[in-house]
N, C-alpha and C positions, 0 to 999 in steps of 0.2 A: 378658529383657524386651524388648518391642518395640512401635513405633507400629502401630496397625491403621487402614489407609486404604480407604474404600469410595468408589468412583467411579461414579456413575450406575448403580447396581445396581438391576436390575428382575427381577421373577419373576411369571409366570403360570402357571395351570393350564388349559390350552386357552384359551377366551375369557375366563376370569376372571382379571383383574389383581389381584395380591396386593400387589406393591410396584411403585413406579413412579419410577425414576430417584432413588434415595436415596444420598446422599453425606455422608460425614462423616470427621473425623480424630480417632482416639482416641489420646491421648498415652500413652506407655509409663508404667505405674504407676498409671493412673487407675482410679477405681471409676466405671464408667459404668452408669446404668440405663436400660433401654428401657422407657418408660412410656406405657400406652395402653389403650383398652378392648379387649375380646375382638374378634378379627377385624380388627385393625388392621395386622397384619403383624409384630409385634414377634418372635414366637417363629420364625416363618419366616426373619427376618433373622438371628436368632441361629444357627439351623440352617445357614443358607447359609455364615456365617463358619466354623462347625465342619465343613463339607463333607458335611453330611447332607442337604442340598437343593442341587439344581443351580441355577446362576446362568444366567438367560436372556439377560441383557444386563450390561454393565458389568464392573468389575474389583474384586478384593479382594487387598490387599497386607498381609502381615504381616511387619514389618521391611523388609528389602531383597528380599523375595520375592513374586512374584505367586502366589497360592495358589488362585485360584478354578477352576483346572483340575487342581488336585492332590487325591489322596484324603485322607480325614480322617487317617490316621496319619502323614501327612507335613506336617501344618500346624503341629505343635507347640503345639496348644491342648488342653485337657481340658474335658470337658463334665460338669456335675452336673445331672442329670434331677430332675424334679418327683417322680417315684415311687420315687426311690433306686436301683432295678435292682440289688440285691445278689443274690448267689447264696445261695440258702438253706441249701444243703448245706455251704457254706464257712464257716470261722471268720472273724472280722474280719481277723485277720492275713492269711488266704489271700485274701480279697476285696481287701485293699489291694495285695497282691503279684502278683495273678495277671496283670495287664497287663505288669508288668515281666518276669515268667518268660517270657510269650509272645514278647517281642522279644529274649530271651537275655541279660538284664542278669545280671551276676555276683551269686551268692548273698549274698555279704557286703555288696554295695552295696545290694541289696534290703532286707536287714536293717537296714541304717543308715538308709535312707530311711523305712521303715515305723516304726521306733521313734521317729525324729525328728518325723514327722507325728503319731504317736499322742501323743507328749509335748506337741506344739503344740496339740492338740485336747483334751487331757486325757481320752484314751480309752485309756491304756496298760492300766488294769485289765480293759478289755473284749476285749483281743486274742485271747483263746482263746474267746469265746462266738460263738454263731451268731446271725444276724439276728432270729430269732424270740425270742431272749432279751433283745432290746434294746427301749427305748422309741423313739417316733418321733424325738425329738430325737437320740438316740444314732445311729440309723440314718442320719440325715442328716449327722452328723459323720463316720461312716465313709464315706459317699459322698464328702464333701469330702476326707476323707484319701486315699481311692483316687485323686482328681484331683491332690492335692499331691504324691504320691510320684513322678509323672511329670515333675515340675519343668518345667511347660509356660511358653510365653512369655505365655499368658493363660488365664483360667479363665472359661468360659461357663456361667453358671448360669440355668437355665429354671425360674422360679417355685419355688424350692427350699423355700420356706416355706409353701407354700399347704396342705400336708396336716397342718400342726402346729395344735394349739390355741392360743387367743388369747394365754395366758400364755407358753407355750413359743416362740410366734413372736417375742415381744418379746426373750426371753432369747437366742434363736438370732440374731436380728438384731444384738444387741450383739456376740455372738461373732465374727460374720462381719466387722464393722467392726474389731474388734480383731485378727482374723486378717489382714486386709487390711494394717493398720498395721504388723504384724510382718513379713510376707513381702514387702511392696511390689510384689507382681506384679499386672499389669493384670487387672481383673475386669469382665466384662459381665453385667449382672443383669437378667432380664426379669421384669416384674411388672405388675399392674393396680392395686396398691395404693399410692396416692399417699404414705402415710405411710412406707412402706418406701423408697420413692423419695427422699423429703425427708431421712431420717435417715441413709441409706447413701451417697448419690452424691456424687462429686466433681462431676459434671455430669449432668444428666437429659436423655435424647432423648425429647421427647414426640411421640408418633406417633398419627395419625389417618387413617383412609381411605386407606391405601396410601402416605402421604407423611409426612415430618417436619415437624412444626409449628413446633418451636423446640428448640434446643440451648443450655443454659446451666446455671449453677450453681442448686442448689435456691432461693436466695433471689432470683436473677435471674428465674427462672420464676415465682415466687410473686409478686414485686413488681412485675415488668414483663412480664407475659404478652403474646406476639406476637400472640395472636388471641383471640376470644371463647372458642373451643373450650378453649385452655389455661387461660383464667381459670375456666372452668366446672369443669374436670377436676381442677386442682391447688387445693387448699384445701379445708378442711372446717370449718364449712359453706362452700358455694359463695358465689362473689361475688354480690351483689345487682345485678340489672340493671332500669333504668328507661328507658323511651323519653324521648328529649330533645324537648321542646316548643318551646323557645327556646334558641338558642345566640347569646350575645353576646360582644363584646370590650370588656374594661375594663382600660385601662393595658396592653395587649399580653398579657393573660391571659384565658383562656376563663371565662365565666361560663354556667351552664346553669340552665335551668328544667326540673326533672323531678320527677314525682311531686306536682307542685303547689307545688313548693319552689324558691326561687332559691338556688343553690349557687355560691359562688366557688372556683375552682381555681386551682392554678399551672401548669397545662397552657399552654404559649406559644401564642398565636393563630396564630403562623407554622407551628406544627407540626400544628395541628388540621386535619380535613378541612373541606370546603366547608360553610358554614353551612346548617343545616336539611335536610340529605340523609339522612334515615332513620337518625339518629345514636341511639346507645344509651349511657346513663351507667352506668358500673360502680363500685362500691365494696364492698370487703370488709367483713365484721362488725367486724373489729378496727380498722377506720378509720371507724366509725359507733358512737360511744359515747354511753351515757346521760349528760346533763349539763343542768342547769337553763336554760343559755342556748343550747341546740341549736337550729339553724335548721330541723330537721325534726321536725314534731309529729304524733302520731297517738294510737292506742289500743292497748294491749297485748293482742294475741290469744293468745300462748302464752308461757310462761316455761319455758326449759330450764336447769336447775341442774346444772352440771358439775363443781362442787367448786372448782376454781381460777378459773372464769369462769362467767358466767350469760348465756346467749342469750335476748335479748329480741326477740320476733317482733312487729313492729309494723305495724298496718293503718293506712295513710295516708288523707288525706281522699278520695282518688280511688278508694279500695278496694285499692290495691297493697299486699302485705305485704313488708316488708324485715326483715332480721335484724340486730340490733345487738348490742353487748357491754355488759356491766356487771360489776361486781365479784363475786367468788366469793360473797360473803355478801349479795347483793342482797335487799332485802325487797320488791321489786316483785312485783305480782301481775296475773294476767290481768284485762282489764277496765279498769285504771287508765289515765289519760292519761300520756303520757311525751314527753320531747323528746330527740332525738338530735343530737349534733354531728358533722359531717362534717370529716375530716382533709382538706383540700383539696389536700395535697401527695401524697396516697396515692389518687387517684382515676383513672379511666380513661375514654376515649371509645372506642367501637367503631363503625365505619362499616357500611354495608349488608352488605358482603362480609366482616365479621368481623375486619378489621385493626385493631390496637389503637393508640391514641395515649395517651401517658402524661405525667404532670406531670414537672417538672425533677427 
């Protein structure tokens, strides 16, 4: 295992800039997830680490070695692709051993590694089958097994769950998390699915528009988003946003008027942006809960029953619709009046450029 360090890495295709001065330090043994919308550069960044795309500027280091000028086979990383890329005429055992055979690994060592990886992934009974005889989840395990036998310094996984159905994605996600716990090798995982990112990552790298927006643990990214983009992209349903009409100081804490409602926060005035400069108030649905003494009042526009929780879409007096939380067994119905209580310690302010300011 080894640290992976990127220093001001950039990539362009002609006049089209794909990545712009991306830097990060991935610690040995971490499970890092590159998260972002399509076209943000996350897969390109992964392929640059793997050596499948050239670096236009900057440096990539794996361990104590600079690798951005080295071919892929000298970087000691293993790639798992979205489409599995298995040889259809080979058995599972042959698919897993093929790369080792090509570099002249001893046959007994190949057998040991393949058997160990198959045991770890619970595919020993599949070793003599061909890919056409396997389910999608089994093929994905074989692709991961083929990477494991190389005993790399890092695994690079490019949206490996996107071809699986919903139930299988959940099971395979759990298996990946357990696999990482067992082998402890650095993993870098690319996805646009924030649920995968939140459940798998040691840290999430949120990417947007060629750059890194934020790097942090799942709960840091969720609870203290660095920008309005991060607040929008991470969390389901998305954060509620309301334009601030009045921003006041009350005992060193920010008080806002948004959506026609006065809301006290625990955001220190000293950390808040200049009063009244195009600010937006943000609150997640789980910090906006149904309560008889809530300061936000409105009429229910829609009720979403999810079993463990109920989402209450509420139309405020100014016509704005916000989403709040109620208990799973909520009896509320569309058309009823409702009051929502704001957790002032879990709210956010965003300035005109999208920079975030948080409560203590």
